[in-house]
Structure formats: structure tokens, C-alpha cells
N, C-alpha and C positions, 0 to 999 in steps of 0.2 A: 508519658512514654507510650509509644504505639504498641499495640498488642500484636504479637506474631501470630500468623494464621497457619493452619496445617495445610498440607497438600490437598487433603479431602475438602476442606472449606473453600479453597481457591478453585478447585475443580468444579465443585457444585455451582459456584458463582459464575464461572465461565462456561459451564455446560460441556466440559470435557472430562477425560479420565485423569486420575492422579498421575498416571504414567506420562500422559501428554504434558501436564504441568511440569513434571520433573524434566522432561525433554526440553521444554521451552526455557526453563531456568538454566539448564546446562548450556544451551545455545547462547543465551544472554551473557552468562558469565564468561564464555569463551570469547565473545565479541569485546567485552570490557577488558579482558586480559590482553587480547591482540592490540587494542588501542593503547593500553599502557605501555606495552613493549614498543610500539611505534613511537611513543613519546620519549623513549629512552630508559624506561625502567628495566631492570634485570628480570628475566623470567622467574627466578627464585624468589623475588620480592613481590611477585604478583599473586593473584588469586590461585589457590590450590584447587585444581579440577580433578580430584581423585575419582577413580572409576568405581562407582558403587555397585556395578553389576557383577 
């Protein structure tokens, strides 16, 4: 099983801040959710993009 990485570990690997990694993650999840909705899935069945701020 693959090990989960922290935002800090990913940020260090990419040379960006933890906040930037979080922003990229949120944008990617929003795109996945939009694609699922376009394919006919209900919004409530999709990824939950809660606002952490």
C-alpha cells in the first residue's frame, strides 16, 4: 500500500509552499468533480469540496 504524504513533504519536493500545494489539490478536485457531473453523476454523489478556510 502506498504511503500518504503530508502537504509539507509534497511542498518540499515541488519547491512551493504548503498553501500552494493545498490550492493545487483543491483545483484538481474541483476539475474531477466537474467532469463527474458532466458525465451524469449527481453533485451530492461527488467529491466533497468543503471550505477549510
